[in-house]
C-alpha positions as CSV (number, residue, x, y, z in Angstrom):
1,M,24.5,-122.8,-80.8
2,M,27.2,-120.3,-81.7
3,G,27.5,-118.8,-85.1
4,T,30.6,-118.8,-87.2
5,N,33.1,-116.0,-87.1
6,E,31.9,-114.7,-90.4
7,Q,28.2,-114.5,-89.2
8,M,29.3,-112.7,-86.0
9,E,31.4,-110.2,-87.9
10,E,28.5,-109.5,-90.3
11,K,26.1,-108.9,-87.3
12,R,28.7,-106.5,-85.8
13,K,28.9,-104.5,-89.0
14,K,25.1,-104.2,-89.1
15,D,25.0,-103.0,-85.5
16,R,27.5,-100.3,-86.0
17,R,26.4,-96.8,-86.7
18,Q,26.8,-95.7,-90.3
19,Y,28.2,-92.3,-90.9
20,R,28.1,-92.1,-94.7
21,T,27.1,-88.4,-94.7
22,R,28.5,-85.5,-92.8
23,P,26.1,-83.3,-90.8
24,T,24.9,-80.2,-92.5
25,F,25.5,-77.0,-90.5
26,P,23.9,-75.1,-88.9
27,L,22.2,-77.6,-86.7
28,I,21.0,-77.9,-83.1
29,D,23.0,-80.4,-81.0
30,S,21.5,-82.9,-78.4
31,D,21.8,-80.2,-75.7
32,G,19.7,-77.7,-77.7
33,N,22.7,-75.5,-78.6
34,L,23.2,-73.9,-82.0
35,V,26.2,-75.5,-83.8
36,E,27.4,-73.5,-86.9
37,K,30.6,-75.5,-87.4
38,N,32.2,-78.7,-86.2
39,R,33.4,-78.2,-82.6
40,R,34.0,-81.9,-81.9
41,R,30.8,-82.2,-79.8
42,L,28.2,-84.9,-79.6
43,V,25.8,-83.8,-82.4
44,D,22.2,-85.0,-82.9
45,R,22.3,-85.5,-86.6
46,R,18.5,-86.0,-86.8
47,L,17.9,-82.2,-86.2
48,S,20.1,-80.9,-89.0
49,D,17.0,-79.7,-90.9
50,I,16.0,-76.9,-88.7
51,T,13.6,-74.2,-89.8
52,E,14.7,-70.6,-90.4
53,E,12.7,-69.4,-87.3
54,E,14.5,-71.9,-85.0
55,L,17.8,-70.8,-86.5
56,D,17.0,-67.1,-85.9
57,D,15.8,-67.8,-82.3
58,A,19.1,-69.7,-81.6
59,R,21.1,-66.9,-83.0
60,H,19.2,-64.3,-81.0
61,D,21.6,-61.9,-79.4
62,H,20.6,-62.0,-75.7
63,R,21.0,-59.1,-73.4
64,V,20.9,-59.1,-69.6
65,D,20.3,-55.9,-67.7
66,L,21.6,-56.0,-64.1
67,E,21.0,-53.5,-61.3
68,Y,22.8,-53.3,-58.0
69,H,22.5,-50.3,-55.6
70,G,21.2,-48.1,-58.4
71,K,24.0,-48.9,-60.8
72,K,23.2,-50.6,-64.1
73,Y,25.3,-53.2,-65.8
74,L,24.9,-54.9,-69.1
75,L,25.8,-58.4,-70.2
76,D,25.7,-58.9,-74.0
77,S,27.8,-60.1,-76.9
78,A,30.2,-57.2,-76.5
79,N,30.5,-57.9,-72.8
80,P,29.9,-61.7,-72.5
81,E,30.9,-62.1,-68.9
82,I,30.4,-60.3,-65.6
83,V,32.2,-61.3,-62.4
84,L,30.5,-60.7,-59.0
85,G,32.5,-60.6,-55.8
86,R,34.3,-58.7,-53.1
87,T,37.5,-57.7,-54.8
88,H,37.9,-54.4,-56.7
89,L,38.7,-56.4,-59.8
90,C,35.1,-57.7,-60.1
91,D,32.6,-56.0,-62.4
92,I,30.0,-55.9,-59.6
93,Q,31.6,-55.4,-56.2
94,V,29.6,-56.6,-53.2
95,M,31.2,-55.8,-49.9
96,L,29.8,-58.3,-47.4
97,G,31.5,-60.7,-45.0
98,P,30.5,-64.1,-46.5
99,I,31.1,-63.0,-50.1
100,S,34.1,-64.6,-51.8
101,R,36.7,-62.5,-53.6
102,E,35.4,-63.8,-56.9
103,H,32.1,-65.2,-55.8
104,A,30.2,-65.9,-59.1
105,K,29.9,-64.9,-62.7
106,L,27.2,-64.4,-65.3
107,Y,28.1,-65.4,-68.9
108,I,26.7,-66.1,-72.3
109,K,27.4,-69.4,-73.9
110,D,25.8,-70.8,-77.1
111,G,23.0,-68.3,-76.9
112,H,22.1,-69.1,-73.3
113,I,22.6,-67.1,-70.1
114,Y,24.4,-68.9,-67.2
115,F,25.1,-68.1,-63.6
116,E,28.1,-69.9,-62.2
117,D,28.8,-69.9,-58.4
118,T,32.5,-70.4,-57.5
119,S,32.2,-69.4,-53.9
120,T,32.6,-71.1,-50.5
121,N,29.1,-70.1,-49.3
122,G,27.0,-70.3,-52.4
123,S,24.4,-68.0,-53.9
124,H,20.6,-67.9,-54.1
125,I,18.6,-67.1,-57.2
126,C,14.9,-66.4,-57.5
127,I,13.6,-66.4,-61.1
128,G,10.4,-64.5,-61.5
129,K,7.9,-65.3,-58.7
130,G,9.2,-68.9,-58.5
131,K,10.9,-70.5,-55.6
132,E,14.5,-69.7,-54.5
133,T,17.3,-71.9,-55.8
134,H,20.5,-72.4,-53.9
135,V,23.5,-72.6,-56.3
136,H,26.9,-73.8,-54.9
137,R,30.0,-74.5,-57.1
138,T,27.9,-75.2,-60.2
139,A,26.4,-73.3,-63.1
140,I,22.7,-73.0,-64.0
141,Q,20.9,-71.6,-66.9
142,I,18.8,-68.6,-66.1
143,H,16.0,-66.9,-68.0
144,G,13.4,-64.2,-67.7
145,E,13.9,-61.9,-64.8
146,G,14.7,-62.3,-61.1
147,I,17.1,-61.6,-58.3
148,I,20.5,-62.9,-57.2
149,S,21.7,-62.9,-53.6
150,L,25.3,-63.7,-52.9
151,G,26.1,-65.7,-49.7
152,F,22.6,-65.2,-48.1
153,E,19.0,-66.3,-48.8
154,C,17.1,-63.6,-50.6
155,K,14.8,-62.8,-47.7
156,D,17.8,-62.2,-45.4
157,N,19.7,-60.0,-47.9
158,K,17.1,-57.4,-49.0
159,D,19.7,-54.5,-49.2
160,N,22.2,-56.3,-51.4
161,L,20.1,-58.0,-54.1
162,I,21.2,-58.0,-57.7
163,H,18.2,-57.7,-60.1
164,F,18.4,-59.1,-63.6
165,K,16.2,-59.0,-66.6
166,I,17.0,-61.0,-69.8
167,S,15.7,-59.7,-73.1
């Protein structure tokens, strides 16, 4: 038997989310990113009471040391993006046939380090002593230390590996 319109409306009101209070910032969103102000994102309001240690860890200024052919490069808050590729406009220039003009980039976003491949042939990343990951036209979060090979598998590209270490 169907309920009356008033009963159905009352049930709908109870089922709706109630947002009587605004979230308190800073907080950690549902993706684990630090949110210090409203950025029109999906926010997990249950985590608004984070500890001071979690807040300091989320605000930690990451630094990535890169090395390619003896040259050292730095990715940090002052230099939050490094472009890898064949053109002279790239921060790290890798002159090999299957490398795209702007093959990939490393960047810092919300306190995390990402590697984004924008190439035709893809890239290979080996983090630590773990298995090799093929990345093609997507971004992945990286951590620790490892190697990046543009266009080739790491074992086939021993002379043109980019070493990274995140601290």
